[in-house]
C-alpha positions as CSV (number, residue, x, y, z in Angstrom):
1,M,0.0,0.0,-0.1
2,P,1.6,3.3,-0.9
3,D,2.5,5.7,1.8
4,I,-0.4,8.1,1.3
5,E,-2.9,5.3,1.4
6,Q,-1.4,4.0,4.6
7,Q,-1.6,7.3,6.1
8,M,-5.3,7.7,5.1
9,R,-6.0,4.2,6.7
10,V,-4.4,5.3,9.9
11,E,-6.5,8.5,9.8
12,V,-9.7,6.5,9.6
13,A,-8.5,3.8,12.1
14,D,-8.0,6.7,14.5
15,L,-11.3,8.0,13.8
16,V,-12.8,4.6,14.8
17,A,-10.7,4.6,17.9
18,I,-11.8,8.2,19.1
19,G,-15.4,7.1,18.4
20,K,-15.2,3.9,20.5
21,R,-13.6,6.1,23.3
22,L,-16.3,8.7,23.2
23,V,-19.0,6.1,23.3
24,A,-17.6,4.1,26.0
25,A,-17.2,7.3,27.9
26,A,-20.8,8.4,27.4
27,V,-22.1,4.8,28.6
28,V,-20.9,5.5,31.9
29,S,-21.5,9.1,32.2
30,G,-24.4,10.4,34.2
31,S,-24.1,14.1,33.1
32,S,-22.9,16.4,30.5
33,P,-19.4,15.6,29.2
34,P,-16.3,17.7,30.1
35,P,-15.3,20.6,27.8
36,D,-12.3,18.8,26.5
37,S,-14.6,15.8,25.5
38,V,-17.1,18.1,23.7
39,A,-13.9,19.6,21.7
40,L,-12.8,16.2,21.0
41,A,-16.3,15.2,19.6
42,S,-16.4,18.4,17.5
43,E,-13.0,17.7,16.0
44,W,-14.0,13.8,15.4
45,V,-17.1,14.8,13.7
46,A,-15.4,17.4,11.4
47,R,-12.6,14.9,10.4
48,A,-15.1,12.2,9.7
49,G,-17.3,14.6,7.6
50,H,-14.2,15.4,5.5
51,I,-13.2,11.9,5.0
52,I,-16.7,10.7,3.9
53,H,-17.0,13.7,1.6
54,E,-13.7,13.0,0.0
55,F,-14.0,9.2,-0.3
56,Y,-17.8,9.0,-1.4
57,G,-18.7,12.3,-2.8
58,P,-21.2,14.9,-1.8
59,A,-24.3,13.1,-3.2
60,S,-23.5,9.7,-2.1
61,P,-25.6,7.8,0.6
62,S,-22.8,8.0,3.0
63,M,-22.6,11.6,2.8
64,S,-26.5,11.9,3.0
65,R,-26.4,9.5,6.3
66,F,-23.7,11.8,7.7
67,D,-25.7,15.0,7.2
68,G,-28.6,13.3,8.7
69,I,-27.0,12.4,11.8
70,L,-25.3,15.8,12.2
71,G,-28.6,17.6,11.6
72,K,-30.6,15.5,14.0
73,Y,-28.5,15.4,17.0
74,D,-26.4,17.8,19.3
75,F,-22.9,16.6,19.5
76,R,-22.2,18.8,22.3
77,R,-24.3,16.7,24.5
78,F,-23.9,12.9,25.3
79,H,-24.2,10.7,28.4
80,K,-25.6,7.3,29.3
81,D,-29.2,8.2,28.1
82,Y,-28.2,10.2,25.1
83,Y,-25.3,8.6,23.1
84,E,-27.0,7.2,20.0
85,H,-25.7,9.9,17.8
86,L,-22.0,8.9,18.7
87,A,-22.8,5.3,18.1
88,A,-24.5,6.1,14.6
89,M,-21.4,8.3,13.8
90,L,-18.9,5.5,14.9
91,G,-20.9,3.1,12.6
92,L,-20.1,5.3,9.6
93,C,-16.5,5.6,10.6
94,E,-16.3,1.6,10.7
95,A,-18.0,1.2,7.5
96,V,-15.3,3.6,5.6
97,L,-12.5,1.4,7.4
98,H,-14.3,-1.8,6.1
99,D,-14.4,-0.5,2.6
100,L,-10.7,0.6,2.9
101,D,-9.5,-2.8,4.2
102,R,-11.3,-4.6,1.5
103,G,-10.6,-2.4,-1.5
104,L,-14.1,-1.4,-2.1
105,L,-13.4,2.2,-2.8
106,R,-12.1,1.6,-6.5
107,D,-10.9,5.3,-7.1
108,V,-9.4,5.7,-3.7
109,R,-5.9,6.2,-5.3
110,G,-7.2,9.2,-7.0
111,L,-8.5,10.6,-3.7
112,L,-5.6,9.9,-1.5
113,R,-3.3,12.6,-2.1
114,A,-1.2,14.9,0.3
115,E,-3.7,17.7,-0.6
116,V,-6.4,16.0,1.3
117,F,-5.1,17.1,4.7
118,A,-4.9,20.7,3.6
119,D,-8.6,20.5,2.7
120,F,-9.1,20.6,6.7
121,L,-8.3,24.2,6.4
122,T,-11.2,24.7,4.1
123,M,-13.4,23.0,6.6
124,A,-12.1,25.2,9.4
125,Q,-12.8,28.3,7.2
126,H,-16.4,27.0,6.9
127,L,-16.6,26.5,10.6
128,L,-15.4,29.9,11.3
129,D,-17.8,31.4,8.9
130,T,-20.8,29.6,10.6
131,G,-19.9,30.7,14.1
132,Y,-18.0,27.6,15.3
133,K,-14.7,29.2,16.3
134,D,-13.9,26.5,18.8
135,P,-14.0,23.5,16.7
136,A,-12.2,25.3,14.2
137,A,-9.2,26.1,16.3
138,V,-9.0,22.5,17.1
139,V,-9.0,21.4,13.4
140,V,-6.5,24.2,12.5
141,G,-4.3,23.0,15.4
142,A,-4.5,19.4,14.1
143,V,-3.3,20.5,10.5
144,L,-0.3,22.4,12.2
145,E,0.6,19.3,14.4
146,D,0.5,17.1,11.2
147,T,2.6,19.4,9.2
148,L,5.2,19.8,11.9
149,R,5.3,16.1,12.1
150,G,5.9,15.6,8.5
151,L,8.5,18.3,8.4
152,A,10.2,16.7,11.5
153,T,10.0,13.1,9.6
154,R,11.9,14.7,6.5
155,L,14.5,16.3,8.7
156,D,15.3,12.9,10.4
157,V,14.2,14.3,13.7
158,S,12.2,11.9,16.0
159,I,8.6,12.4,16.3
160,V,7.9,10.3,19.5
161,K,9.0,10.6,23.0
162,A,11.3,8.0,24.8
163,D,8.1,6.2,25.7
164,G,6.9,5.9,22.4
165,K,4.0,8.5,22.5
166,P,3.9,10.9,19.8
167,L,5.4,14.6,20.2
168,T,2.8,17.4,20.4
169,I,3.0,20.7,18.8
170,E,5.5,22.4,21.1
171,P,8.1,19.6,21.4
172,L,7.9,19.3,17.6
173,N,8.5,22.8,17.1
174,L,11.5,23.0,19.3
175,A,12.9,19.9,17.5
176,C,12.3,21.6,14.1
177,V,13.8,24.8,14.9
178,K,16.9,23.3,16.4
179,A,17.4,21.2,13.1
180,G,17.4,24.6,11.5
181,A,14.0,24.3,9.7
182,Y,12.8,28.0,10.4
183,N,13.9,30.9,12.5
184,A,12.9,32.0,15.9
185,L,10.1,34.3,14.7
186,V,8.3,31.4,13.2
187,Q,9.0,29.3,16.3
188,K,7.5,32.0,18.6
189,Q,4.4,32.1,16.2
190,I,4.0,28.3,16.3
191,T,4.3,28.5,20.1
192,S,1.4,31.1,20.3
193,W,-1.0,29.2,17.9
194,G,-0.2,26.0,19.7
195,E,-1.3,27.4,23.0
196,L,-4.6,28.6,21.4
197,R,-5.3,25.1,20.1
198,N,-4.5,23.8,23.5
199,R,-6.9,26.1,25.1
200,A,-9.7,25.2,22.6
201,A,-8.9,21.5,23.1
202,H,-9.4,22.0,27.0
203,G,-12.5,24.1,26.7
204,E,-11.2,27.3,27.6
205,Y,-13.2,29.1,24.9
206,G,-13.2,32.7,26.4
207,A,-9.3,32.7,26.3
208,Y,-9.3,33.7,22.7
209,D,-11.8,35.2,20.1
210,D,-12.9,34.6,16.5
211,A,-10.4,37.1,15.0
212,Q,-7.5,35.3,16.8
213,V,-8.6,31.8,15.2
214,R,-8.8,33.6,11.7
215,M,-5.1,34.8,12.2
216,M,-4.2,31.3,13.2
217,L,-5.8,30.0,10.1
218,L,-3.8,32.3,8.0
219,F,-0.6,31.5,9.5
220,V,-1.1,27.8,9.1
221,E,-2.2,28.0,5.5
222,K,1.2,29.8,4.7
223,F,3.2,27.4,7.0
224,C,1.8,24.5,5.1
225,C,2.8,26.0,2.0
226,D,6.2,26.8,3.0
227,Y,7.1,23.7,5.1
228,G,4.5,21.1,4.1
229,S,5.3,18.1,1.9
230,R,7.1,18.9,-1.2
């Protein structure tokens, strides 16, 4: 399987794993989820929607099912008496993984290209334009982290800790600047935007505003062009 196909399989498998964690947490929860779980659910749904759109197309039954679930349920809420929407979205993710594993997506090689990750920025722009600055910040941060990880790999810099866990934005940032990838000014900007992403992921929604997320998006778009895969 070519590298990009493997990357996309890893992405879909990660979506399945996240969905299972969210469902498992909801089953034993007697109240509303903590803010970081809400942020994770928002990012999960956004990533799943992007993958389904790219793999099957906007007019496909899978995309219609996704839109139906998203339109009917509130993904900011889930607990032991209200988690069928999480289970339904997980089922969609598992169906995509099934199709990938069994070669049922005949044109997948035409869809699996590096640019598919950059399309997350288009999704983030749409989230911003429709008033969802918080999931937009999480999605943009995920693109920044993925781009840093790819850059570190090309520089032969380790992307994991000693215990095997993946490095996050700031450790990757430090590693890349030490390897001479960019200057201290870029490093400081990445530190700032990484902090915004962390605040979004932990539910600190009042710590930043819509304008700052838009500035973050502009920076990450340029950073991807300058330091993304080439």
